[in-house]
Each structure stands twice: as C-alpha cells, then as structure tokens.
N, CA and C atoms as a LAMMPS dump frame, in Angstrom:
ITEM: TIMESTEP
0
ITEM: NUMBER OF ATOMS
627
ITEM: BOX BOUNDS ff ff ff
-5.0000000000000000e+02 5.0000000000000000e+02
-5.0000000000000000e+02 5.0000000000000000e+02
-5.0000000000000000e+02 5.0000000000000000e+02
ITEM: ATOMS id mol type element x y z
1 1 1 N -323.329 418.845 -138.883
2 1 2 C -323.45 417.991 -137.701
3 1 3 C -324.914 417.751 -137.354
4 2 1 N -325.743 418.774 -137.573
5 2 2 C -327.17 418.596 -137.293
6 2 3 C -327.775 417.522 -138.197
7 3 1 N -327.301 417.481 -139.46
8 3 2 C -327.802 416.458 -140.381
9 3 3 C -327.448 415.06 -139.881
10 4 1 N -326.201 414.904 -139.415
11 4 2 C -325.781 413.6 -138.889
12 4 3 C -326.59 413.231 -137.654
13 5 1 N -326.867 414.233 -136.823
14 5 2 C -327.641 413.977 -135.607
15 5 3 C -329.041 413.501 -135.962
16 6 1 N -329.633 414.148 -136.957
17 6 2 C -330.985 413.76 -137.363
18 6 3 C -331.009 412.341 -137.938
19 7 1 N -329.942 411.999 -138.686
20 7 2 C -329.881 410.655 -139.27
21 7 3 C -329.813 409.6 -138.186
22 8 1 N -328.928 409.804 -137.207
23 8 2 C -328.746 408.805 -136.155
24 8 3 C -329.932 408.759 -135.197
25 9 1 N -330.649 409.877 -135.082
26 9 2 C -331.788 409.921 -134.167
27 9 3 C -333.05 409.352 -134.8
28 10 1 N -333.041 409.185 -136.122
29 10 2 C -334.236 408.69 -136.804
30 10 3 C -334.37 407.186 -136.606
31 11 1 N -335.545 406.694 -136.931
32 11 2 C -335.813 405.258 -136.792
33 11 3 C -335.677 404.532 -138.123
34 12 1 N -335.063 405.193 -139.112
35 12 2 C -334.907 404.575 -140.425
36 12 3 C -333.977 403.361 -140.325
37 13 1 N -334.27 402.311 -141.068
38 13 2 C -333.396 401.133 -141.028
39 13 3 C -332.006 401.456 -141.574
40 14 1 N -331.002 400.828 -141.006
41 14 2 C -329.638 401.057 -141.46
42 14 3 C -329.397 400.361 -142.798
43 15 1 N -328.54 400.987 -143.597
44 15 2 C -328.193 400.401 -144.887
45 15 3 C -327.248 399.223 -144.675
46 16 1 N -327.366 398.23 -145.541
47 16 2 C -326.474 397.072 -145.504
48 16 3 C -325.433 397.232 -146.603
49 17 1 N -324.184 396.936 -146.267
50 17 2 C -323.102 397.078 -147.227
51 17 3 C -322.322 395.776 -147.275
52 18 1 N -321.904 395.383 -148.473
53 18 2 C -321.204 394.12 -148.664
54 18 3 C -319.835 394.359 -149.276
55 19 1 N -319.023 393.304 -149.293
56 19 2 C -317.699 393.371 -149.901
57 19 3 C -317.749 392.827 -151.322
58 20 1 N -317.05 393.493 -152.219
59 20 2 C -316.889 392.931 -153.553
60 20 3 C -315.982 391.705 -153.44
61 21 1 N -316.009 390.801 -154.405
62 21 2 C -315.136 389.619 -154.335
63 21 3 C -313.664 389.976 -154.141
64 22 1 N -313.195 391.006 -154.836
65 22 2 C -311.792 391.41 -154.708
66 22 3 C -311.506 391.967 -153.318
67 23 1 N -312.438 392.773 -152.803
68 23 2 C -312.265 393.34 -151.461
69 23 3 C -312.286 392.24 -150.408
70 24 1 N -313.142 391.24 -150.609
71 24 2 C -313.204 390.12 -149.674
72 24 3 C -311.89 389.351 -149.664
73 25 1 N -311.318 389.141 -150.848
74 25 2 C -310.028 388.457 -150.922
75 25 3 C -308.934 389.231 -150.215
76 26 1 N -308.94 390.549 -150.388
77 26 2 C -307.964 391.409 -149.715
78 26 3 C -308.112 391.31 -148.207
79 27 1 N -309.343 391.355 -147.734
80 27 2 C -309.593 391.291 -146.289
81 27 3 C -309.168 389.942 -145.72
82 28 1 N -309.476 388.868 -146.435
83 28 2 C -309.107 387.536 -145.953
84 28 3 C -307.595 387.374 -145.867
85 29 1 N -306.879 387.922 -146.835
86 29 2 C -305.416 387.851 -146.811
87 29 3 C -304.861 388.6 -145.608
88 30 1 N -305.393 389.799 -145.374
89 30 2 C -304.942 390.59 -144.226
90 30 3 C -305.296 389.906 -142.916
91 31 1 N -306.508 389.343 -142.842
92 31 2 C -306.933 388.662 -141.617
93 31 3 C -306.049 387.459 -141.323
94 32 1 N -305.651 386.731 -142.366
95 32 2 C -304.759 385.585 -142.178
96 32 3 C -303.401 386.036 -141.664
97 33 1 N -302.917 387.154 -142.174
98 33 2 C -301.635 387.693 -141.714
99 33 3 C -301.712 388.103 -140.249
100 34 1 N -302.797 388.759 -139.863
101 34 2 C -302.958 389.16 -138.454
102 34 3 C -303.075 387.939 -137.551
103 35 1 N -303.726 386.894 -138.048
104 35 2 C -303.861 385.666 -137.256
105 35 3 C -302.501 385.003 -137.063
106 36 1 N -301.683 384.98 -138.106
107 36 2 C -300.346 384.396 -137.992
108 36 3 C -299.487 385.175 -137.008
109 37 1 N -299.596 386.492 -137.032
110 37 2 C -298.847 387.303 -136.072
111 37 3 C -299.301 387.002 -134.651
112 38 1 N -300.584 386.818 -134.485
113 38 2 C -301.117 386.5 -133.156
114 38 3 C -300.545 385.189 -132.64
115 39 1 N -300.372 384.215 -133.516
116 39 2 C -299.891 382.899 -133.104
117 39 3 C -298.385 382.848 -132.912
118 40 1 N -297.632 383.495 -133.808
119 40 2 C -296.198 383.24 -133.852
120 40 3 C -295.295 384.453 -133.632
121 41 1 N -295.784 385.671 -133.802
122 41 2 C -294.92 386.848 -133.666
123 41 3 C -294.767 387.214 -132.19
124 42 1 N -293.591 386.935 -131.639
125 42 2 C -293.419 387.081 -130.2
126 42 3 C -293.427 388.535 -129.732
127 43 1 N -293.145 389.474 -130.641
128 43 2 C -293.216 390.875 -130.237
129 43 3 C -294.642 391.301 -129.911
130 44 1 N -295.627 390.495 -130.345
131 44 2 C -297.029 390.8 -130.061
132 44 3 C -297.542 390.097 -128.819
133 45 1 N -296.675 389.355 -128.149
134 45 2 C -297.105 388.674 -126.921
135 45 3 C -297.575 389.719 -125.915
136 46 1 N -298.742 389.523 -125.359
137 46 2 C -299.309 390.48 -124.413
138 46 3 C -300.15 391.551 -125.079
139 47 1 N -300.136 391.584 -126.418
140 47 2 C -300.91 392.597 -127.145
141 47 3 C -301.84 391.949 -128.171
142 48 1 N -302.156 390.691 -127.974
143 48 2 C -302.962 389.956 -128.943
144 48 3 C -304.361 390.535 -129.159
145 49 1 N -304.989 391.181 -128.15
146 49 2 C -306.314 391.777 -128.41
147 49 3 C -306.314 392.773 -129.561
148 50 1 N -305.19 393.463 -129.779
149 50 2 C -305.109 394.398 -130.899
150 50 3 C -305.271 393.643 -132.222
151 51 1 N -304.594 392.506 -132.33
152 51 2 C -304.665 391.713 -133.554
153 51 3 C -306.02 391.041 -133.713
154 52 1 N -306.621 390.647 -132.6
155 52 2 C -307.91 389.961 -132.655
156 52 3 C -309.009 390.859 -133.205
157 53 1 N -308.884 392.161 -133.011
158 53 2 C -309.919 393.09 -133.475
159 53 3 C -309.557 393.765 -134.791
160 54 1 N -308.379 393.463 -135.32
161 54 2 C -307.925 394.142 -136.532
162 54 3 C -308.862 393.899 -137.71
163 55 1 N -309.321 392.665 -137.88
164 55 2 C -310.218 392.367 -138.996
165 55 3 C -311.512 393.152 -138.926
166 56 1 N -312.088 393.202 -137.726
167 56 2 C -313.329 393.96 -137.53
168 56 3 C -313.113 395.446 -137.807
169 57 1 N -311.986 395.974 -137.309
170 57 2 C -311.706 397.394 -137.508
171 57 3 C -311.515 397.716 -138.987
172 58 1 N -310.863 396.813 -139.709
173 58 2 C -310.65 397.046 -141.139
174 58 3 C -311.976 397.118 -141.888
175 59 1 N -312.916 396.259 -141.525
176 59 2 C -314.235 396.292 -142.164
177 59 3 C -314.943 397.61 -141.885
178 60 1 N -314.863 398.072 -140.653
179 60 2 C -315.516 399.337 -140.293
180 60 3 C -314.91 400.507 -141.067
181 61 1 N -313.577 400.541 -141.106
182 61 2 C -312.895 401.635 -141.805
183 61 3 C -313.224 401.601 -143.291
184 62 1 N -313.218 400.412 -143.884
185 62 2 C -313.522 400.292 -145.314
186 62 3 C -314.935 400.772 -145.618
187 63 1 N -315.878 400.443 -144.748
188 63 2 C -317.262 400.877 -144.953
189 63 3 C -317.369 402.396 -144.906
190 64 1 N -316.676 403.006 -143.957
191 64 2 C -316.703 404.472 -143.844
192 64 3 C -316.071 405.113 -145.075
193 65 1 N -314.916 404.593 -145.497
194 65 2 C -314.239 405.143 -146.67
195 65 3 C -315.11 405.03 -147.915
196 66 1 N -315.764 403.892 -148.084
197 66 2 C -316.625 403.703 -149.252
198 66 3 C -317.805 404.662 -149.222
199 67 1 N -318.394 404.823 -148.048
200 67 2 C -319.585 405.66 -147.936
201 67 3 C -319.294 407.12 -148.25
202 68 1 N -318.121 407.587 -147.852
203 68 2 C -317.806 409.001 -148.061
204 68 3 C -317.12 409.264 -149.4
205 69 1 N -316.624 408.22 -150.075
206 69 2 C -315.961 408.421 -151.358
207 69 3 C -316.829 408.029 -152.547
208 70 1 N -317.837 407.243 -152.314
209 70 2 C -318.734 406.831 -153.39
210 70 3 C -319.801 405.938 -152.823
211 71 1 N -320.815 406.534 -152.179
212 71 2 C -321.836 405.746 -151.466
213 71 3 C -322.508 404.708 -152.355
214 72 1 N -322.383 403.462 -151.965
215 72 2 C -323.074 402.364 -152.642
216 72 3 C -322.999 401.142 -151.738
217 73 1 N -323.834 400.161 -151.976
218 73 2 C -323.908 399.009 -151.063
219 73 3 C -322.81 397.972 -151.263
220 74 1 N -321.701 398.355 -151.91
221 74 2 C -320.622 397.401 -152.166
222 74 3 C -319.277 398.08 -151.922
223 75 1 N -318.441 397.475 -151.058
224 75 2 C -317.111 398.017 -150.787
225 75 3 C -316.16 397.544 -151.875
226 76 1 N -315.502 398.492 -152.546
227 76 2 C -314.573 398.162 -153.619
228 76 3 C -313.181 397.86 -153.065
229 77 1 N -312.364 397.223 -153.892
230 77 2 C -311.013 396.829 -153.491
231 77 3 C -310.153 397.999 -153.004
232 78 1 N -310.111 399.152 -153.713
233 78 2 C -309.256 400.249 -153.24
234 78 3 C -309.591 400.706 -151.825
235 79 1 N -310.871 400.691 -151.463
236 79 2 C -311.262 401.11 -150.118
237 79 3 C -310.795 400.098 -149.071
238 80 1 N -310.884 398.823 -149.413
239 80 2 C -310.424 397.799 -148.47
240 80 3 C -308.909 397.847 -148.327
241 81 1 N -308.209 398.043 -149.429
242 81 2 C -306.746 398.142 -149.358
243 81 3 C -306.324 399.32 -148.491
244 82 1 N -307.017 400.446 -148.644
245 82 2 C -306.713 401.618 -147.824
246 82 3 C -307.012 401.344 -146.357
247 83 1 N -308.1 400.647 -146.089
248 83 2 C -308.469 400.322 -144.708
249 83 3 C -307.433 399.415 -144.063
250 84 1 N -306.983 398.406 -144.798
251 84 2 C -305.957 397.492 -144.279
252 84 3 C -304.669 398.25 -143.987
253 85 1 N -304.31 399.153 -144.888
254 85 2 C -303.095 399.944 -144.68
255 85 3 C -303.217 400.815 -143.427
256 86 1 N -304.38 401.416 -143.233
257 86 2 C -304.604 402.239 -142.037
258 86 3 C -304.535 401.408 -140.762
259 87 1 N -305.168 400.248 -140.776
260 87 2 C -305.147 399.384 -139.593
261 87 3 C -303.725 398.92 -139.3
262 88 1 N -302.979 398.541 -140.334
263 88 2 C -301.592 398.114 -140.128
264 88 3 C -300.744 399.239 -139.552
265 89 1 N -300.993 400.46 -140.012
266 89 2 C -300.243 401.605 -139.471
267 89 3 C -300.538 401.776 -137.985
268 90 1 N -301.801 401.712 -137.614
269 90 2 C -302.166 401.867 -136.203
270 90 3 C -301.637 400.706 -135.362
271 91 1 N -301.627 399.504 -135.908
272 91 2 C -301.062 398.366 -135.186
273 91 3 C -299.577 398.582 -134.929
274 92 1 N -298.882 399.084 -135.94
275 92 2 C -297.45 399.331 -135.783
276 92 3 C -297.192 400.41 -134.745
277 93 1 N -298.029 401.445 -134.729
278 93 2 C -297.878 402.497 -133.724
279 93 3 C -298.121 401.943 -132.322
280 94 1 N -299.12 401.071 -132.195
281 94 2 C -299.398 400.452 -130.895
282 94 3 C -298.23 399.589 -130.452
283 95 1 N -297.643 398.856 -131.399
284 95 2 C -296.505 397.999 -131.068
285 95 3 C -295.305 398.826 -130.629
286 96 1 N -295.069 399.929 -131.31
287 96 2 C -293.947 400.795 -130.954
288 96 3 C -294.123 401.399 -129.568
289 97 1 N -295.381 401.707 -129.227
290 97 2 C -295.623 402.362 -127.946
291 97 3 C -295.795 401.426 -126.776
292 98 1 N -296.333 400.225 -127.037
293 98 2 C -296.703 399.341 -125.932
294 98 3 C -296.048 397.973 -125.975
295 99 1 N -295.571 397.555 -127.136
296 99 2 C -295.063 396.195 -127.265
297 99 3 C -293.57 396.086 -127.061
298 100 1 N -293.067 394.874 -127.348
299 100 2 C -291.644 394.587 -127.256
300 100 3 C -291.125 394.282 -128.656
301 101 1 N -289.966 394.841 -128.969
302 101 2 C -289.385 394.569 -130.271
303 101 3 C -288.882 393.136 -130.335
304 102 1 N -288.758 392.612 -131.539
305 102 2 C -288.253 391.247 -131.701
306 102 3 C -286.834 391.135 -131.174
307 103 1 N -286.037 392.206 -131.343
308 103 2 C -284.67 392.189 -130.844
309 103 3 C -284.644 392.072 -129.328
310 104 1 N -285.581 392.758 -128.65
311 104 2 C -285.632 392.68 -127.191
312 104 3 C -286.031 391.285 -126.741
313 105 1 N -286.978 390.684 -127.453
314 105 2 C -287.383 389.321 -127.107
315 105 3 C -286.204 388.369 -127.228
316 106 1 N -285.434 388.525 -128.294
317 106 2 C -284.288 387.645 -128.493
318 106 3 C -283.207 387.881 -127.446
319 107 1 N -283.007 389.133 -127.055
320 107 2 C -281.95 389.446 -126.095
321 107 3 C -282.23 388.88 -124.719
322 108 1 N -283.483 388.541 -124.421
323 108 2 C -283.809 387.98 -123.107
324 108 3 C -283.455 386.505 -123.01
325 109 1 N -283.103 385.893 -124.134
326 109 2 C -282.763 384.478 -124.119
327 109 3 C -283.962 383.564 -124.253
328 110 1 N -285.146 384.129 -124.512
329 110 2 C -286.352 383.31 -124.584
330 110 3 C -286.331 382.355 -125.773
331 111 1 N -285.537 382.686 -126.813
332 111 2 C -285.479 381.793 -127.96
333 111 3 C -284.867 380.462 -127.576
334 112 1 N -284.068 380.415 -126.507
335 112 2 C -283.462 379.157 -126.071
336 112 3 C -284.508 378.18 -125.563
337 113 1 N -285.669 378.673 -125.17
338 113 2 C -286.72 377.795 -124.671
339 113 3 C -287.133 376.778 -125.731
340 114 1 N -287.184 377.213 -126.982
341 114 2 C -287.57 376.304 -128.061
342 114 3 C -286.559 375.178 -128.198
343 115 1 N -285.274 375.51 -128.117
344 115 2 C -284.242 374.481 -128.206
345 115 3 C -284.333 373.519 -127.034
346 116 1 N -284.598 374.058 -125.839
347 116 2 C -284.713 373.209 -124.65
348 116 3 C -285.885 372.247 -124.785
349 117 1 N -287.002 372.733 -125.31
350 117 2 C -288.182 371.888 -125.465
351 117 3 C -287.942 370.793 -126.498
352 118 1 N -287.364 371.16 -127.628
353 118 2 C -287.158 370.167 -128.684
354 118 3 C -286.154 369.101 -128.262
355 119 1 N -285.097 369.51 -127.556
356 119 2 C -284.113 368.546 -127.059
357 119 3 C -284.756 367.575 -126.078
358 120 1 N -285.612 368.104 -125.212
359 120 2 C -286.315 367.259 -124.242
360 120 3 C -287.209 366.251 -124.965
361 121 1 N -287.924 366.703 -125.977
362 121 2 C -288.812 365.815 -126.726
363 121 3 C -288.022 364.716 -127.431
364 122 1 N -286.848 365.058 -127.933
365 122 2 C -286.013 364.049 -128.574
366 122 3 C -285.568 362.988 -127.573
367 123 1 N -285.178 363.435 -126.38
368 123 2 C -284.71 362.491 -125.357
369 123 3 C -285.826 361.563 -124.893
370 124 1 N -287.042 362.074 -124.863
371 124 2 C -288.175 361.306 -124.342
372 124 3 C -288.953 360.571 -125.434
373 125 1 N -288.44 360.574 -126.631
374 125 2 C -289.185 359.993 -127.746
375 125 3 C -289.466 358.508 -127.538
376 126 1 N -288.54 357.797 -126.906
377 126 2 C -288.722 356.355 -126.726
378 126 3 C -289.909 356.03 -125.825
379 127 1 N -290.248 356.937 -124.916
380 127 2 C -291.381 356.706 -124.007
381 127 3 C -292.637 357.447 -124.445
382 128 1 N -292.549 358.159 -125.553
383 128 2 C -293.7 358.889 -126.095
384 128 3 C -293.913 358.473 -127.548
385 129 1 N -294.613 357.365 -127.765
386 129 2 C -294.826 356.86 -129.128
387 129 3 C -295.405 357.927 -130.052
388 130 1 N -294.797 358.033 -131.217
389 130 2 C -295.282 359.008 -132.184
390 130 3 C -294.867 360.428 -131.887
391 131 1 N -294.05 360.608 -130.842
392 131 2 C -293.61 361.96 -130.502
393 131 3 C -294.733 362.842 -130.017
394 132 1 N -295.7 362.242 -129.316
395 132 2 C -296.883 362.96 -128.831
396 132 3 C -296.683 363.342 -127.364
397 133 1 N -296.851 364.639 -127.043
398 133 2 C -296.631 365.136 -125.686
399 133 3 C -297.816 365.992 -125.243
400 134 1 N -298.376 365.675 -124.084
401 134 2 C -299.438 366.497 -123.514
402 134 3 C -298.846 367.768 -122.916
403 135 1 N -299.51 368.883 -123.126
404 135 2 C -299.027 370.155 -122.591
405 135 3 C -298.96 370.121 -121.07
406 136 1 N -299.948 369.503 -120.435
407 136 2 C -299.964 369.432 -118.97
408 136 3 C -298.74 368.686 -118.457
409 137 1 N -298.372 367.591 -119.133
410 137 2 C -297.201 366.823 -118.716
411 137 3 C -295.921 367.631 -118.881
412 138 1 N -295.846 368.417 -119.939
413 138 2 C -294.664 369.251 -120.146
414 138 3 C -294.544 370.305 -119.053
415 139 1 N -295.674 370.858 -118.633
416 139 2 C -295.649 371.851 -117.554
417 139 3 C -295.208 371.226 -116.235
418 140 1 N -295.56 369.979 -116.027
419 140 2 C -295.249 369.315 -114.756
420 140 3 C -293.882 368.653 -114.745
421 141 1 N -293.514 368.024 -115.863
422 141 2 C -292.318 367.19 -115.873
423 141 3 C -291.243 367.661 -116.848
424 142 1 N -291.547 368.666 -117.647
425 142 2 C -290.594 369.126 -118.642
426 142 3 C -289.427 369.878 -118.033
427 143 1 N -288.555 370.43 -118.866
428 143 2 C -287.428 371.221 -118.37
429 143 3 C -287.903 372.319 -117.418
430 144 1 N -287.121 372.572 -116.383
431 144 2 C -287.54 373.538 -115.365
432 144 3 C -287.837 374.91 -115.956
433 145 1 N -287.071 375.296 -116.966
434 145 2 C -287.276 376.625 -117.551
435 145 3 C -288.603 376.733 -118.29
436 146 1 N -289.258 375.585 -118.528
437 146 2 C -290.518 375.584 -119.276
438 146 3 C -291.719 375.246 -118.408
439 147 1 N -291.548 375.261 -117.1
440 147 2 C -292.66 374.918 -116.221
441 147 3 C -293.527 376.125 -115.874
442 148 1 N -293.336 377.195 -116.621
443 148 2 C -294.236 378.346 -116.595
444 148 3 C -294.971 378.364 -117.928
445 149 1 N -296.28 378.545 -117.86
446 149 2 C -297.095 378.459 -119.072
447 149 3 C -296.622 379.416 -120.169
448 150 1 N -296.237 380.627 -119.782
449 150 2 C -295.811 381.615 -120.779
450 150 3 C -294.556 381.149 -121.506
451 151 1 N -293.603 380.587 -120.759
452 151 2 C -292.365 380.111 -121.376
453 151 3 C -292.62 378.912 -122.285
454 152 1 N -293.463 377.995 -121.818
455 152 2 C -293.765 376.816 -122.628
456 152 3 C -294.492 377.205 -123.91
457 153 1 N -295.468 378.095 -123.801
458 153 2 C -296.212 378.518 -124.989
459 153 3 C -295.312 379.256 -125.971
460 154 1 N -294.367 380.018 -125.431
461 154 2 C -293.392 380.702 -126.296
462 154 3 C -292.607 379.668 -127.092
463 155 1 N -292.113 378.637 -126.391
464 155 2 C -291.326 377.594 -127.049
465 155 3 C -292.158 376.851 -128.089
466 156 1 N -293.397 376.543 -127.748
467 156 2 C -294.28 375.847 -128.689
468 156 3 C -294.497 376.684 -129.943
469 157 1 N -294.752 377.982 -129.759
470 157 2 C -294.959 378.868 -130.91
471 157 3 C -293.742 378.865 -131.829
472 158 1 N -292.547 378.89 -131.21
473 158 2 C -291.324 378.889 -132.002
474 158 3 C -291.19 377.6 -132.814
475 159 1 N -291.458 376.47 -132.178
476 159 2 C -291.314 375.185 -132.867
477 159 3 C -292.377 374.993 -133.943
478 160 1 N -293.589 375.463 -133.686
479 160 2 C -294.635 375.408 -134.714
480 160 3 C -294.224 376.255 -135.913
481 161 1 N -293.684 377.439 -135.638
482 161 2 C -293.235 378.317 -136.712
483 161 3 C -292.108 377.72 -137.536
484 162 1 N -291.321 376.829 -136.934
485 162 2 C -290.219 376.17 -137.653
486 162 3 C -290.634 374.829 -138.261
487 163 1 N -291.911 374.504 -138.153
488 163 2 C -292.447 373.236 -138.681
489 163 3 C -291.88 372.019 -137.97
490 164 1 N -291.43 372.182 -136.739
491 164 2 C -290.845 371.061 -136.002
492 164 3 C -291.882 370.291 -135.197
493 165 1 N -292.979 370.92 -134.853
494 165 2 C -294.032 370.239 -134.104
495 165 3 C -295.392 370.617 -134.675
496 166 1 N -296.375 369.779 -134.385
497 166 2 C -297.762 370.03 -134.776
498 166 3 C -298.563 370.256 -133.501
499 167 1 N -299.29 371.347 -133.435
500 167 2 C -300.045 371.707 -132.237
501 167 3 C -301.455 371.134 -132.32
502 168 1 N -301.904 370.496 -131.232
503 168 2 C -303.256 369.938 -131.158
504 168 3 C -304.111 370.796 -130.222
505 169 1 N -305.288 371.174 -130.699
506 169 2 C -306.195 372.03 -129.938
507 169 3 C -307.492 371.294 -129.637
508 170 1 N -308.091 371.644 -128.511
509 170 2 C -309.431 371.171 -128.161
510 170 3 C -310.209 372.351 -127.603
511 171 1 N -311.275 372.71 -128.285
512 171 2 C -312.043 373.866 -127.843
513 171 3 C -311.246 375.153 -127.869
514 172 1 N -310.287 375.235 -128.789
515 172 2 C -309.462 376.428 -128.902
516 172 3 C -308.306 376.473 -127.925
517 173 1 N -308.18 375.459 -127.071
518 173 2 C -307.108 375.428 -126.072
519 173 3 C -306.021 374.452 -126.495
520 174 1 N -304.793 374.787 -126.143
521 174 2 C -303.663 373.92 -126.463
522 174 3 C -303.665 372.725 -125.516
523 175 1 N -303.687 371.543 -126.058
524 175 2 C -303.707 370.357 -125.199
525 175 3 C -302.488 369.464 -125.413
526 176 1 N -301.914 369.491 -126.605
527 176 2 C -300.783 368.606 -126.867
528 176 3 C -300.021 369.079 -128.097
529 177 1 N -298.822 368.534 -128.264
530 177 2 C -298.057 368.777 -129.468
531 177 3 C -297.37 367.492 -129.883
532 178 1 N -297.076 367.4 -131.155
533 178 2 C -296.509 366.185 -131.721
534 178 3 C -295.332 366.541 -132.611
535 179 1 N -294.254 365.779 -132.477
536 179 2 C -293.079 366.036 -133.299
537 179 3 C -293.409 365.793 -134.762
538 180 1 N -292.871 366.642 -135.618
539 180 2 C -293.103 366.535 -137.052
540 180 3 C -291.93 365.781 -137.674
541 181 1 N -292.195 364.573 -138.175
542 181 2 C -291.125 363.755 -138.736
543 181 3 C -290.983 363.924 -140.241
544 182 1 N -291.586 364.962 -140.773
545 182 2 C -291.42 365.291 -142.186
546 182 3 C -290.058 365.959 -142.352
547 183 1 N -289.087 365.246 -142.876
548 183 2 C -287.723 365.767 -142.963
549 183 3 C -287.639 367.006 -143.839
550 184 1 N -288.471 367.072 -144.873
551 184 2 C -288.439 368.254 -145.728
552 184 3 C -288.849 369.486 -144.954
553 185 1 N -289.836 369.343 -144.074
554 185 2 C -290.277 370.479 -143.272
555 185 3 C -289.208 370.863 -142.268
556 186 1 N -288.558 369.854 -141.665
557 186 2 C -287.537 370.144 -140.67
558 186 3 C -286.346 370.866 -141.272
559 187 1 N -286.031 370.552 -142.523
560 187 2 C -284.848 371.117 -143.158
561 187 3 C -285.168 372.286 -144.072
562 188 1 N -286.391 372.794 -143.998
563 188 2 C -286.79 373.902 -144.866
564 188 3 C -285.961 375.141 -144.598
565 189 1 N -285.652 375.395 -143.303
566 189 2 C -284.825 376.534 -142.929
567 189 3 C -283.739 376.034 -141.974
568 190 1 N -282.778 375.275 -142.479
569 190 2 C -281.812 374.631 -141.6
570 190 3 C -280.788 375.6 -141.051
571 191 1 N -280.291 375.293 -139.858
572 191 2 C -279.096 375.933 -139.343
573 191 3 C -278.219 374.82 -138.806
574 192 1 N -276.99 375.12 -138.465
575 192 2 C -276.053 374.08 -138.076
576 192 3 C -276.519 373.305 -136.854
577 193 1 N -277.084 373.987 -135.877
578 193 2 C -277.565 373.302 -134.677
579 193 3 C -278.674 372.313 -135.02
580 194 1 N -279.605 372.743 -135.876
581 194 2 C -280.705 371.865 -136.259
582 194 3 C -280.195 370.645 -137.021
583 195 1 N -279.233 370.855 -137.914
584 195 2 C -278.702 369.744 -138.697
585 195 3 C -278.018 368.734 -137.788
586 196 1 N -277.233 369.235 -136.823
587 196 2 C -276.558 368.324 -135.901
588 196 3 C -277.564 367.55 -135.066
589 197 1 N -278.616 368.239 -134.586
590 197 2 C -279.626 367.557 -133.774
591 197 3 C -280.346 366.489 -134.593
592 198 1 N -280.687 366.826 -135.836
593 198 2 C -281.402 365.879 -136.677
594 198 3 C -280.527 364.672 -136.992
595 199 1 N -279.239 364.907 -137.283
596 199 2 C -278.316 363.809 -137.563
597 199 3 C -278.188 362.892 -136.36
598 200 1 N -278.047 363.495 -135.181
599 200 2 C -277.942 362.711 -133.952
600 200 3 C -279.209 361.91 -133.709
601 201 1 N -280.355 362.537 -133.965
602 201 2 C -281.644 361.879 -133.756
603 201 3 C -281.792 360.661 -134.662
604 202 1 N -281.434 360.822 -135.946
605 202 2 C -281.554 359.717 -136.888
606 202 3 C -280.571 358.599 -136.56
607 203 1 N -279.378 358.975 -136.109
608 203 2 C -278.379 357.972 -135.742
609 203 3 C -278.859 357.127 -134.575
610 204 1 N -279.473 357.793 -133.582
611 204 2 C -279.971 357.065 -132.417
612 204 3 C -281.1 356.118 -132.802
613 205 1 N -281.922 356.506 -133.76
614 205 2 C -283.011 355.633 -134.213
615 205 3 C -282.455 354.398 -134.927
616 206 1 N -281.377 354.601 -135.709
617 206 2 C -280.773 353.476 -136.42
618 206 3 C -280.172 352.463 -135.449
619 207 1 N -279.594 352.961 -134.355
620 207 2 C -278.987 352.072 -133.373
621 207 3 C -280.03 351.231 -132.661
622 208 1 N -281.224 351.812 -132.5
623 208 2 C -282.281 351.099 -131.785
624 208 3 C -282.892 349.976 -132.619
625 209 1 N -282.678 350.04 -133.94
626 209 2 C -283.297 349.024 -134.804
627 209 3 C -282.552 347.682 -134.711
C-alpha cells in the first residue's frame, strides 16, 4: 500500500493506454447494446444513468485488468471482454435491486399506450401529411392516457422498437415522430392485431383514392 501511495503522490506523468482494434470492436458492440437498452428496454426506465456510464466503466475496468495481468500500453481483447462481462453483471444486479422487471411493466398495462398512440396516428393521418406528428401536439391533443410525458415517451419507444414510427430529434430532444410506411418493416414481427390494423389502414387509403 505504501508503494501505491508513493506512486499516486508523485508528480510523474500518468501512463496512456489504448485499445487494440479487437478490444475497440468489443467495446463498441457493448456500448451499442447499452444504448439500445437505454432507448427501448422499459425495465430500465428510471435507471438510465446506469446505462449511460456503462461504457466509461467498462474502459476503466479493462484498463485495470490489463495493468495487473500484463502491464502494457494496449488493452487486449480478453481484458475488454472480461470488463464488459463484469459491467453487465453489475448492471443486472442493479436492475434486480432497483429496477422493474419487464413482466411488471407489462402487467401495468403500459404496453397498451403504444396501441393507443398508433391508432390515434392512423385516425389523424388525413390531417397530418406524411404521418408527421409533433410531440408537443400529441401531449396536448393526443389520447388522454398519453398526455403525460412519461406515458407518451413509453409509447414512442415501443413503436420505434417495432419499426412503426421514426423518431426525430433536435439537440438530443424528442420533437416529432413520423409513421413508417415501409410495409416490410411493419410486418417484420407481425401479430394479428397489427395485421388487422394494417389491412384496415390500407383499405381506408384505397377508398380515399
């Protein structure tokens, strides 16, 4: 411990450590996964700061593991993989202790918000060219169950995850969403309700022509 104290108390410049190409690829893959969970995994709602710092924590852990297992200025893939695994374990423990399970989220009926939003957008399509809807307008004039920001954002996340809408951001803030008319995307994960809604939607468009 005295040696560590002397090192930290000295004025020597700190060593710089980099990622090997393979380790960088591993980190980027993990960071993308954490970002997707932050956007779409509803069990992480209210716990997003944990995911936001996961990438940074993984880099720190990998650097420590590399330094104590084979000191050199390059982090190898095995150390990064171990760091990602450790961070994922701690994230899961945090979720178990502080978060809400996906089953609990579903049992509250919050998944119905997505259906309510999409049905509303279909009904209003004639007055919203291109299926473009401002978030502010949805909060003010949308279905009553979606006039709370948390409920609306939940519904938007669900629809984005199903490829039904495209989210528009300005300065990192949600400002609008647009219906996705790519039929292949809409039918990528079909269920009976979605098929019926899509059939009804297309039929109504044909009648208007």
